[in-house]
PyMOL Python script that loads the backbone (N, CA, C, O; Angstrom):
from pymol import cmd

cmd.read_pdbstr("""\
ATOM      1  N   MET A   1     -26.051  17.412  -3.474  1.00  0.00           N
ATOM      2  CA  MET A   1     -26.793  17.154  -4.682  1.00  0.00           C
ATOM      3  C   MET A   1     -27.944  18.151  -4.755  1.00  0.00           C
ATOM      4  O   MET A   1     -28.649  18.374  -3.771  1.00  0.00           O
ATOM      5  N   ILE A   2     -28.118  18.727  -5.886  1.00  0.00           N
ATOM      6  CA  ILE A   2     -29.195  19.691  -6.101  1.00  0.00           C
ATOM      7  C   ILE A   2     -30.282  19.020  -6.928  1.00  0.00           C
ATOM      8  O   ILE A   2     -30.000  18.402  -7.955  1.00  0.00           O
ATOM      9  N   LYS A   3     -31.510  19.143  -6.482  1.00  0.00           N
ATOM     10  CA  LYS A   3     -32.660  18.560  -7.182  1.00  0.00           C
ATOM     11  C   LYS A   3     -33.646  19.679  -7.501  1.00  0.00           C
ATOM     12  O   LYS A   3     -33.713  20.679  -6.786  1.00  0.00           O
ATOM     13  N   GLN A   4     -34.401  19.506  -8.568  1.00  0.00           N
ATOM     14  CA  GLN A   4     -35.396  20.473  -9.010  1.00  0.00           C
ATOM     15  C   GLN A   4     -36.788  20.005  -8.593  1.00  0.00           C
ATOM     16  O   GLN A   4     -37.140  18.842  -8.794  1.00  0.00           O
ATOM     17  N   LEU A   5     -37.573  20.900  -8.017  1.00  0.00           N
ATOM     18  CA  LEU A   5     -38.968  20.582  -7.726  1.00  0.00           C
ATOM     19  C   LEU A   5     -39.735  20.552  -9.045  1.00  0.00           C
ATOM     20  O   LEU A   5     -39.466  21.352  -9.941  1.00  0.00           O
ATOM     21  N   ARG A   6     -40.688  19.632  -9.164  1.00  0.00           N
ATOM     22  CA  ARG A   6     -41.491  19.484 -10.378  1.00  0.00           C
ATOM     23  C   ARG A   6     -42.961  19.689 -10.053  1.00  0.00           C
ATOM     24  O   ARG A   6     -43.448  19.240  -9.016  1.00  0.00           O
ATOM     25  N   LYS A   7     -43.659  20.368 -10.945  1.00  0.00           N
ATOM     26  CA  LYS A   7     -45.085  20.617 -10.786  1.00  0.00           C
ATOM     27  C   LYS A   7     -45.857  19.322 -11.020  1.00  0.00           C
ATOM     28  O   LYS A   7     -45.688  18.670 -12.050  1.00  0.00           O
ATOM     29  N   VAL A   8     -46.703  18.955 -10.062  1.00  0.00           N
ATOM     30  CA  VAL A   8     -47.571  17.777 -10.174  1.00  0.00           C
ATOM     31  C   VAL A   8     -48.950  18.208  -9.698  1.00  0.00           C
ATOM     32  O   VAL A   8     -49.183  18.332  -8.496  1.00  0.00           O
ATOM     33  N   GLY A   9     -49.866  18.436 -10.636  1.00  0.00           N
ATOM     34  CA  GLY A   9     -51.186  18.945 -10.267  1.00  0.00           C
ATOM     35  C   GLY A   9     -51.053  20.315  -9.652  1.00  0.00           C
ATOM     36  O   GLY A   9     -50.437  21.202 -10.242  1.00  0.00           O
ATOM     37  N   ASN A  10     -51.632  20.506  -8.452  1.00  0.00           N
ATOM     38  CA  ASN A  10     -51.540  21.783  -7.742  1.00  0.00           C
ATOM     39  C   ASN A  10     -50.400  21.797  -6.732  1.00  0.00           C
ATOM     40  O   ASN A  10     -50.309  22.711  -5.911  1.00  0.00           O
ATOM     41  N   SER A  11     -49.533  20.795  -6.786  1.00  0.00           N
ATOM     42  CA  SER A  11     -48.445  20.665  -5.825  1.00  0.00           C
ATOM     43  C   SER A  11     -47.105  20.625  -6.545  1.00  0.00           C
ATOM     44  O   SER A  11     -47.041  20.629  -7.774  1.00  0.00           O
ATOM     45  N   ASN A  12     -46.047  20.585  -5.762  1.00  0.00           N
ATOM     46  CA  ASN A  12     -44.701  20.384  -6.271  1.00  0.00           C
ATOM     47  C   ASN A  12     -44.182  19.073  -5.724  1.00  0.00           C
ATOM     48  O   ASN A  12     -44.507  18.690  -4.600  1.00  0.00           O
ATOM     49  N   ALA A  13     -43.371  18.377  -6.520  1.00  0.00           N
ATOM     50  CA  ALA A  13     -42.828  17.084  -6.106  1.00  0.00           C
ATOM     51  C   ALA A  13     -41.309  17.119  -6.189  1.00  0.00           C
ATOM     52  O   ALA A  13     -40.730  17.791  -7.043  1.00  0.00           O
ATOM     53  N   LEU A  14     -40.693  16.399  -5.306  1.00  0.00           N
ATOM     54  CA  LEU A  14     -39.254  16.201  -5.328  1.00  0.00           C
ATOM     55  C   LEU A  14     -39.027  14.778  -5.830  1.00  0.00           C
ATOM     56  O   LEU A  14     -39.401  13.817  -5.159  1.00  0.00           O
ATOM     57  N   ILE A  15     -38.423  14.640  -6.991  1.00  0.00           N
ATOM     58  CA  ILE A  15     -38.207  13.332  -7.597  1.00  0.00           C
ATOM     59  C   ILE A  15     -36.865  12.801  -7.110  1.00  0.00           C
ATOM     60  O   ILE A  15     -35.833  13.452  -7.271  1.00  0.00           O
ATOM     61  N   LEU A  16     -36.890  11.613  -6.513  1.00  0.00           N
ATOM     62  CA  LEU A  16     -35.666  10.994  -6.004  1.00  0.00           C
ATOM     63  C   LEU A  16     -35.219   9.888  -6.948  1.00  0.00           C
ATOM     64  O   LEU A  16     -36.019   9.040  -7.344  1.00  0.00           O
ATOM     65  N   ASP A  17     -33.946   9.898  -7.306  1.00  0.00           N
ATOM     66  CA  ASP A  17     -33.390   8.866  -8.171  1.00  0.00           C
ATOM     67  C   ASP A  17     -33.434   7.509  -7.476  1.00  0.00           C
ATOM     68  O   ASP A  17     -33.396   7.422  -6.249  1.00  0.00           O
ATOM     69  N   LYS A  18     -33.516   6.458  -8.282  1.00  0.00           N
ATOM     70  CA  LYS A  18     -33.582   5.102  -7.742  1.00  0.00           C
ATOM     71  C   LYS A  18     -32.428   4.790  -6.784  1.00  0.00           C
ATOM     72  O   LYS A  18     -32.672   4.191  -5.736  1.00  0.00           O
ATOM     73  N   PRO A  19     -31.170   5.174  -7.098  1.00  0.00           N
ATOM     74  CA  PRO A  19     -30.085   4.885  -6.147  1.00  0.00           C
ATOM     75  C   PRO A  19     -30.285   5.563  -4.784  1.00  0.00           C
ATOM     76  O   PRO A  19     -29.904   5.009  -3.753  1.00  0.00           O
ATOM     77  N   ILE A  20     -30.878   6.756  -4.782  1.00  0.00           N
ATOM     78  CA  ILE A  20     -31.150   7.446  -3.514  1.00  0.00           C
ATOM     79  C   ILE A  20     -32.202   6.672  -2.728  1.00  0.00           C
ATOM     80  O   ILE A  20     -32.061   6.467  -1.523  1.00  0.00           O
ATOM     81  N   LEU A  21     -33.258   6.242  -3.417  1.00  0.00           N
ATOM     82  CA  LEU A  21     -34.295   5.453  -2.742  1.00  0.00           C
ATOM     83  C   LEU A  21     -33.698   4.185  -2.142  1.00  0.00           C
ATOM     84  O   LEU A  21     -34.025   3.808  -1.017  1.00  0.00           O
ATOM     85  N   GLU A  22     -32.824   3.533  -2.897  1.00  0.00           N
ATOM     86  CA  GLU A  22     -32.200   2.309  -2.398  1.00  0.00           C
ATOM     87  C   GLU A  22     -31.304   2.582  -1.196  1.00  0.00           C
ATOM     88  O   GLU A  22     -31.281   1.794  -0.251  1.00  0.00           O
ATOM     89  N   LEU A  23     -30.563   3.697  -1.222  1.00  0.00           N
ATOM     90  CA  LEU A  23     -29.713   4.057  -0.085  1.00  0.00           C
ATOM     91  C   LEU A  23     -30.536   4.297   1.173  1.00  0.00           C
ATOM     92  O   LEU A  23     -30.103   3.984   2.283  1.00  0.00           O
ATOM     93  N   LEU A  24     -31.729   4.856   0.986  1.00  0.00           N
ATOM     94  CA  LEU A  24     -32.613   5.123   2.121  1.00  0.00           C
ATOM     95  C   LEU A  24     -33.434   3.907   2.527  1.00  0.00           C
ATOM     96  O   LEU A  24     -34.114   3.921   3.554  1.00  0.00           O
ATOM     97  N   GLY A  25     -33.367   2.859   1.717  1.00  0.00           N
ATOM     98  CA  GLY A  25     -34.171   1.675   2.014  1.00  0.00           C
ATOM     99  C   GLY A  25     -35.636   1.903   1.714  1.00  0.00           C
ATOM    100  O   GLY A  25     -36.507   1.351   2.387  1.00  0.00           O
ATOM    101  N   LEU A  26     -35.915   2.722   0.697  1.00  0.00           N
ATOM    102  CA  LEU A  26     -37.295   3.033   0.315  1.00  0.00           C
ATOM    103  C   LEU A  26     -37.673   2.322  -0.972  1.00  0.00           C
ATOM    104  O   LEU A  26     -36.826   2.073  -1.830  1.00  0.00           O
ATOM    105  N   GLU A  27     -38.934   2.003  -1.096  1.00  0.00           N
ATOM    106  CA  GLU A  27     -39.479   1.444  -2.317  1.00  0.00           C
ATOM    107  C   GLU A  27     -40.536   2.402  -2.852  1.00  0.00           C
ATOM    108  O   GLU A  27     -40.966   3.322  -2.156  1.00  0.00           O
ATOM    109  N   GLU A  28     -40.949   2.175  -4.097  1.00  0.00           N
ATOM    110  CA  GLU A  28     -42.025   2.977  -4.673  1.00  0.00           C
ATOM    111  C   GLU A  28     -43.247   2.895  -3.772  1.00  0.00           C
ATOM    112  O   GLU A  28     -43.590   1.821  -3.277  1.00  0.00           O
ATOM    113  N   ASP A  29     -43.891   4.011  -3.565  1.00  0.00           N
ATOM    114  CA  ASP A  29     -45.055   4.147  -2.680  1.00  0.00           C
ATOM    115  C   ASP A  29     -44.716   3.996  -1.203  1.00  0.00           C
ATOM    116  O   ASP A  29     -45.619   3.870  -0.377  1.00  0.00           O
ATOM    117  N   GLY A  30     -43.431   4.007  -0.855  1.00  0.00           N
ATOM    118  CA  GLY A  30     -43.030   3.949   0.555  1.00  0.00           C
ATOM    119  C   GLY A  30     -43.404   5.234   1.266  1.00  0.00           C
ATOM    120  O   GLY A  30     -43.580   6.275   0.632  1.00  0.00           O
ATOM    121  N   GLN A  31     -43.524   5.162   2.568  1.00  0.00           N
ATOM    122  CA  GLN A  31     -43.887   6.333   3.358  1.00  0.00           C
ATOM    123  C   GLN A  31     -42.644   6.934   4.009  1.00  0.00           C
ATOM    124  O   GLN A  31     -41.716   6.225   4.399  1.00  0.00           O
ATOM    125  N   VAL A  32     -42.654   8.270   4.115  1.00  0.00           N
ATOM    126  CA  VAL A  32     -41.571   8.988   4.771  1.00  0.00           C
ATOM    127  C   VAL A  32     -42.144   9.955   5.801  1.00  0.00           C
ATOM    128  O   VAL A  32     -43.277  10.421   5.680  1.00  0.00           O
ATOM    129  N   GLN A  33     -41.352  10.239   6.794  1.00  0.00           N
ATOM    130  CA  GLN A  33     -41.690  11.239   7.808  1.00  0.00           C
ATOM    131  C   GLN A  33     -40.953  12.520   7.428  1.00  0.00           C
ATOM    132  O   GLN A  33     -39.737  12.497   7.239  1.00  0.00           O
ATOM    133  N   LEU A  34     -41.672  13.636   7.316  1.00  0.00           N
ATOM    134  CA  LEU A  34     -41.058  14.925   7.014  1.00  0.00           C
ATOM    135  C   LEU A  34     -40.958  15.738   8.288  1.00  0.00           C
ATOM    136  O   LEU A  34     -41.931  15.878   9.029  1.00  0.00           O
ATOM    137  N   THR A  35     -39.765  16.277   8.539  1.00  0.00           N
ATOM    138  CA  THR A  35     -39.518  17.097   9.715  1.00  0.00           C
ATOM    139  C   THR A  35     -38.789  18.357   9.265  1.00  0.00           C
ATOM    140  O   THR A  35     -37.903  18.298   8.413  1.00  0.00           O
ATOM    141  N   ILE A  36     -39.161  19.487   9.837  1.00  0.00           N
ATOM    142  CA  ILE A  36     -38.439  20.722   9.567  1.00  0.00           C
ATOM    143  C   ILE A  36     -37.682  21.083  10.831  1.00  0.00           C
ATOM    144  O   ILE A  36     -38.263  21.214  11.908  1.00  0.00           O
ATOM    145  N   GLN A  37     -36.374  21.242  10.680  1.00  0.00           N
ATOM    146  CA  GLN A  37     -35.517  21.543  11.830  1.00  0.00           C
ATOM    147  C   GLN A  37     -34.506  22.610  11.412  1.00  0.00           C
ATOM    148  O   GLN A  37     -33.706  22.395  10.501  1.00  0.00           O
ATOM    149  N   ASN A  38     -34.546  23.742  12.074  1.00  0.00           N
ATOM    150  CA  ASN A  38     -33.641  24.857  11.782  1.00  0.00           C
ATOM    151  C   ASN A  38     -33.668  25.247  10.301  1.00  0.00           C
ATOM    152  O   ASN A  38     -32.623  25.529   9.714  1.00  0.00           O
ATOM    153  N   GLY A  39     -34.850  25.262   9.703  1.00  0.00           N
ATOM    154  CA  GLY A  39     -34.996  25.650   8.305  1.00  0.00           C
ATOM    155  C   GLY A  39     -34.612  24.575   7.305  1.00  0.00           C
ATOM    156  O   GLY A  39     -34.567  24.843   6.104  1.00  0.00           O
ATOM    157  N   ASN A  40     -34.333  23.362   7.772  1.00  0.00           N
ATOM    158  CA  ASN A  40     -33.980  22.249   6.892  1.00  0.00           C
ATOM    159  C   ASN A  40     -35.100  21.222   6.867  1.00  0.00           C
ATOM    160  O   ASN A  40     -35.727  20.937   7.888  1.00  0.00           O
ATOM    161  N   LEU A  41     -35.338  20.673   5.687  1.00  0.00           N
ATOM    162  CA  LEU A  41     -36.310  19.599   5.543  1.00  0.00           C
ATOM    163  C   LEU A  41     -35.579  18.274   5.703  1.00  0.00           C
ATOM    164  O   LEU A  41     -34.616  18.000   4.988  1.00  0.00           O
ATOM    165  N   ILE A  42     -36.038  17.455   6.641  1.00  0.00           N
ATOM    166  CA  ILE A  42     -35.444  16.146   6.892  1.00  0.00           C
ATOM    167  C   ILE A  42     -36.461  15.092   6.475  1.00  0.00           C
ATOM    168  O   ILE A  42     -37.599  15.091   6.944  1.00  0.00           O
ATOM    169  N   VAL A  43     -36.035  14.193   5.585  1.00  0.00           N
ATOM    170  CA  VAL A  43     -36.896  13.120   5.084  1.00  0.00           C
ATOM    171  C   VAL A  43     -36.381  11.812   5.673  1.00  0.00           C
ATOM    172  O   VAL A  43     -35.237  11.422   5.441  1.00  0.00           O
ATOM    173  N   THR A  44     -37.240  11.140   6.440  1.00  0.00           N
ATOM    174  CA  THR A  44     -36.854   9.907   7.117  1.00  0.00           C
ATOM    175  C   THR A  44     -37.818   8.792   6.729  1.00  0.00           C
ATOM    176  O   THR A  44     -39.033   8.956   6.845  1.00  0.00           O
ATOM    177  N   PRO A  45     -37.287   7.656   6.268  1.00  0.00           N
ATOM    178  CA  PRO A  45     -38.182   6.534   5.953  1.00  0.00           C
ATOM    179  C   PRO A  45     -38.895   6.052   7.211  1.00  0.00           C
ATOM    180  O   PRO A  45     -38.288   5.969   8.279  1.00  0.00           O
ATOM    181  N   THR A  46     -40.184   5.734   7.087  1.00  0.00           N
ATOM    182  CA  THR A  46     -40.906   5.229   8.258  1.00  0.00           C
ATOM    183  C   THR A  46     -40.591   3.759   8.509  1.00  0.00           C
ATOM    184  O   THR A  46     -40.577   3.311   9.656  1.00  0.00           O
ATOM    185  N   ARG A  47     -40.342   3.016   7.452  1.00  0.00           N
ATOM    186  CA  ARG A  47     -39.987   1.589   7.570  1.00  0.00           C
ATOM    187  C   ARG A  47     -38.857   1.277   6.598  1.00  0.00           C
ATOM    188  O   ARG A  47     -39.096   0.653   5.564  1.00  0.00           O
ATOM    189  N   PRO A  48     -37.637   1.693   6.903  1.00  0.00           N
ATOM    190  CA  PRO A  48     -36.534   1.471   5.955  1.00  0.00           C
ATOM    191  C   PRO A  48     -36.220  -0.010   5.786  1.00  0.00           C
ATOM    192  O   PRO A  48     -36.285  -0.790   6.737  1.00  0.00           O
ATOM    193  N   LEU A  49     -35.879  -0.378   4.560  1.00  0.00           N
ATOM    194  CA  LEU A  49     -35.430  -1.737   4.277  1.00  0.00           C
ATOM    195  C   LEU A  49     -33.965  -1.853   4.686  1.00  0.00           C
ATOM    196  O   LEU A  49     -33.228  -0.867   4.640  1.00  0.00           O
ATOM    197  N   GLN A  50     -33.547  -3.024   5.077  1.00  0.00           N
ATOM    198  CA  GLN A  50     -32.139  -3.250   5.403  1.00  0.00           C
ATOM    199  C   GLN A  50     -31.368  -3.467   4.105  1.00  0.00           C
ATOM    200  O   GLN A  50     -31.792  -4.232   3.238  1.00  0.00           O
ATOM    201  N   ILE A  51     -30.226  -2.784   3.981  1.00  0.00           N
ATOM    202  CA  ILE A  51     -29.378  -2.977   2.815  1.00  0.00           C
ATOM    203  C   ILE A  51     -28.008  -3.430   3.272  1.00  0.00           C
ATOM    204  O   ILE A  51     -27.569  -3.094   4.371  1.00  0.00           O
ATOM    205  N   ASP A  52     -27.333  -4.192   2.429  1.00  0.00           N
ATOM    206  CA  ASP A  52     -26.019  -4.673   2.843  1.00  0.00           C
ATOM    207  C   ASP A  52     -24.960  -3.619   2.529  1.00  0.00           C
ATOM    208  O   ASP A  52     -25.118  -2.851   1.580  1.00  0.00           O
ATOM    209  N   PRO A  53     -23.875  -3.572   3.318  1.00  0.00           N
ATOM    210  CA  PRO A  53     -22.852  -2.521   3.176  1.00  0.00           C
ATOM    211  C   PRO A  53     -22.223  -2.450   1.784  1.00  0.00           C
ATOM    212  O   PRO A  53     -21.937  -1.353   1.303  1.00  0.00           O
ATOM    213  N   LYS A  54     -22.000  -3.588   1.125  1.00  0.00           N
ATOM    214  CA  LYS A  54     -21.398  -3.561  -0.206  1.00  0.00           C
ATOM    215  C   LYS A  54     -22.344  -2.875  -1.189  1.00  0.00           C
ATOM    216  O   LYS A  54     -21.909  -2.071  -2.014  1.00  0.00           O
ATOM    217  N   ASN A  55     -23.625  -3.188  -1.102  1.00  0.00           N
ATOM    218  CA  ASN A  55     -24.604  -2.557  -1.970  1.00  0.00           C
ATOM    219  C   ASN A  55     -24.630  -1.048  -1.722  1.00  0.00           C
ATOM    220  O   ASN A  55     -24.739  -0.263  -2.663  1.00  0.00           O
ATOM    221  N   LEU A  56     -24.530  -0.651  -0.462  1.00  0.00           N
ATOM    222  CA  LEU A  56     -24.495   0.767  -0.113  1.00  0.00           C
ATOM    223  C   LEU A  56     -23.312   1.450  -0.774  1.00  0.00           C
ATOM    224  O   LEU A  56     -23.466   2.515  -1.372  1.00  0.00           O
ATOM    225  N   ASN A  57     -22.129   0.847  -0.674  1.00  0.00           N
ATOM    226  CA  ASN A  57     -20.936   1.442  -1.288  1.00  0.00           C
ATOM    227  C   ASN A  57     -21.059   1.513  -2.807  1.00  0.00           C
ATOM    228  O   ASN A  57     -20.628   2.493  -3.414  1.00  0.00           O
ATOM    229  N   ASP A  58     -21.636   0.497  -3.422  1.00  0.00           N
ATOM    230  CA  ASP A  58     -21.842   0.519  -4.871  1.00  0.00           C
ATOM    231  C   ASP A  58     -22.746   1.674  -5.273  1.00  0.00           C
ATOM    232  O   ASP A  58     -22.477   2.362  -6.257  1.00  0.00           O
ATOM    233  N   LYS A  59     -23.815   1.887  -4.515  1.00  0.00           N
ATOM    234  CA  LYS A  59     -24.757   2.968  -4.823  1.00  0.00           C
ATOM    235  C   LYS A  59     -24.113   4.340  -4.610  1.00  0.00           C
ATOM    236  O   LYS A  59     -24.316   5.255  -5.408  1.00  0.00           O
ATOM    237  N   LEU A  60     -23.339   4.479  -3.536  1.00  0.00           N
ATOM    238  CA  LEU A  60     -22.644   5.746  -3.287  1.00  0.00           C
ATOM    239  C   LEU A  60     -21.648   6.046  -4.401  1.00  0.00           C
ATOM    240  O   LEU A  60     -21.552   7.185  -4.858  1.00  0.00           O
ATOM    241  N   ASP A  61     -20.909   5.035  -4.840  1.00  0.00           N
ATOM    242  CA  ASP A  61     -19.968   5.213  -5.945  1.00  0.00           C
ATOM    243  C   ASP A  61     -20.688   5.669  -7.207  1.00  0.00           C
ATOM    244  O   ASP A  61     -20.207   6.550  -7.920  1.00  0.00           O
ATOM    245  N   TYR A  62     -21.844   5.069  -7.481  1.00  0.00           N
ATOM    246  CA  TYR A  62     -22.633   5.431  -8.652  1.00  0.00           C
ATOM    247  C   TYR A  62     -23.055   6.905  -8.586  1.00  0.00           C
ATOM    248  O   TYR A  62     -22.940   7.636  -9.569  1.00  0.00           O
ATOM    249  N   ILE A  63     -23.540   7.323  -7.428  1.00  0.00           N
ATOM    250  CA  ILE A  63     -24.009   8.701  -7.270  1.00  0.00           C
ATOM    251  C   ILE A  63     -22.848   9.681  -7.412  1.00  0.00           C
ATOM    252  O   ILE A  63     -22.973  10.702  -8.090  1.00  0.00           O
ATOM    253  N   VAL A  64     -21.728   9.376  -6.779  1.00  0.00           N
ATOM    254  CA  VAL A  64     -20.561  10.261  -6.862  1.00  0.00           C
ATOM    255  C   VAL A  64     -20.082  10.370  -8.306  1.00  0.00           C
ATOM    256  O   VAL A  64     -19.741  11.458  -8.770  1.00  0.00           O
ATOM    257  N   LYS A  65     -20.056   9.256  -9.006  1.00  0.00           N
ATOM    258  CA  LYS A  65     -19.619   9.261 -10.400  1.00  0.00           C
ATOM    259  C   LYS A  65     -20.588  10.058 -11.278  1.00  0.00           C
ATOM    260  O   LYS A  65     -20.159  10.848 -12.119  1.00  0.00           O
ATOM    261  N   LYS A  66     -21.885   9.851 -11.083  1.00  0.00           N
ATOM    262  CA  LYS A  66     -22.901  10.518 -11.895  1.00  0.00           C
ATOM    263  C   LYS A  66     -22.958  12.016 -11.614  1.00  0.00           C
ATOM    264  O   LYS A  66     -23.176  12.807 -12.531  1.00  0.00           O
ATOM    265  N   ARG A  67     -22.767  12.411 -10.371  1.00  0.00           N
ATOM    266  CA  ARG A  67     -22.901  13.818  -9.959  1.00  0.00           C
ATOM    267  C   ARG A  67     -21.554  14.464  -9.629  1.00  0.00           C
ATOM    268  O   ARG A  67     -21.494  15.398  -8.829  1.00  0.00           O
ATOM    269  N   LYS A  68     -20.478  13.971 -10.239  1.00  0.00           N
ATOM    270  CA  LYS A  68     -19.127  14.428  -9.921  1.00  0.00           C
ATOM    271  C   LYS A  68     -18.967  15.944 -10.043  1.00  0.00           C
ATOM    272  O   LYS A  68     -18.408  16.584  -9.153  1.00  0.00           O
ATOM    273  N   LYS A  69     -19.456  16.515 -11.143  1.00  0.00           N
ATOM    274  CA  LYS A  69     -19.302  17.960 -11.369  1.00  0.00           C
ATOM    275  C   LYS A  69     -20.036  18.771 -10.304  1.00  0.00           C
ATOM    276  O   LYS A  69     -19.497  19.752  -9.792  1.00  0.00           O
ATOM    277  N   VAL A  70     -21.251  18.371  -9.973  1.00  0.00           N
ATOM    278  CA  VAL A  70     -22.034  19.095  -8.966  1.00  0.00           C
ATOM    279  C   VAL A  70     -21.362  18.991  -7.606  1.00  0.00           C
ATOM    280  O   VAL A  70     -21.254  19.987  -6.891  1.00  0.00           O
ATOM    281  N   LEU A  71     -20.914  17.808  -7.245  1.00  0.00           N
ATOM    282  CA  LEU A  71     -20.260  17.607  -5.949  1.00  0.00           C
ATOM    283  C   LEU A  71     -18.970  18.421  -5.862  1.00  0.00           C
ATOM    284  O   LEU A  71     -18.650  18.962  -4.804  1.00  0.00           O
ATOM    285  N   LYS A  72     -18.235  18.508  -6.961  1.00  0.00           N
ATOM    286  CA  LYS A  72     -17.003  19.291  -6.978  1.00  0.00           C
ATOM    287  C   LYS A  72     -17.311  20.774  -6.752  1.00  0.00           C
ATOM    288  O   LYS A  72     -16.622  21.447  -5.984  1.00  0.00           O
ATOM    289  N   ARG A  73     -18.361  21.282  -7.434  1.00  0.00           N
ATOM    290  CA  ARG A  73     -18.752  22.686  -7.248  1.00  0.00           C
ATOM    291  C   ARG A  73     -19.184  22.959  -5.816  1.00  0.00           C
ATOM    292  O   ARG A  73     -18.858  24.008  -5.259  1.00  0.00           O
ATOM    293  N   LEU A  74     -19.922  22.015  -5.207  1.00  0.00           N
ATOM    294  CA  LEU A  74     -20.370  22.191  -3.827  1.00  0.00           C
ATOM    295  C   LEU A  74     -19.196  22.210  -2.857  1.00  0.00           C
ATOM    296  O   LEU A  74     -19.247  22.891  -1.833  1.00  0.00           O
ATOM    297  N   ALA A  75     -18.139  21.466  -3.175  1.00  0.00           N
ATOM    298  CA  ALA A  75     -16.991  21.373  -2.283  1.00  0.00           C
ATOM    299  C   ALA A  75     -16.125  22.634  -2.329  1.00  0.00           C
ATOM    300  O   ALA A  75     -15.335  22.878  -1.416  1.00  0.00           O
ATOM    301  N   GLU A  76     -16.272  23.436  -3.388  1.00  0.00           N
ATOM    302  CA  GLU A  76     -15.444  24.653  -3.531  1.00  0.00           C
ATOM    303  C   GLU A  76     -15.903  25.770  -2.646  1.00  0.00           C
ATOM    304  O   GLU A  76     -15.310  26.849  -2.655  1.00  0.00           O
TER     305      GLU A  76
END
""", "prot")
cmd.dss("prot")
cmd.show_as("cartoon", "prot")
cmd.util.cbc("prot")
cmd.orient("prot")
């Protein structure tokens, strides 16, 4: 999935869709740990909420359906 950075004041923000936040077990104003490893940014919830597997599959299906074209291009 490709996301666009957005200008917020003197900084840039990465806006995460609600289904992504739910998959990560994050809520609005939740805290994340940022780690850089081999040139990659890793975002890890500090206190993830527990989600049930069916809800996880529903959210993944939603994301795949919504971003089908982008995912297909990435797979090529």
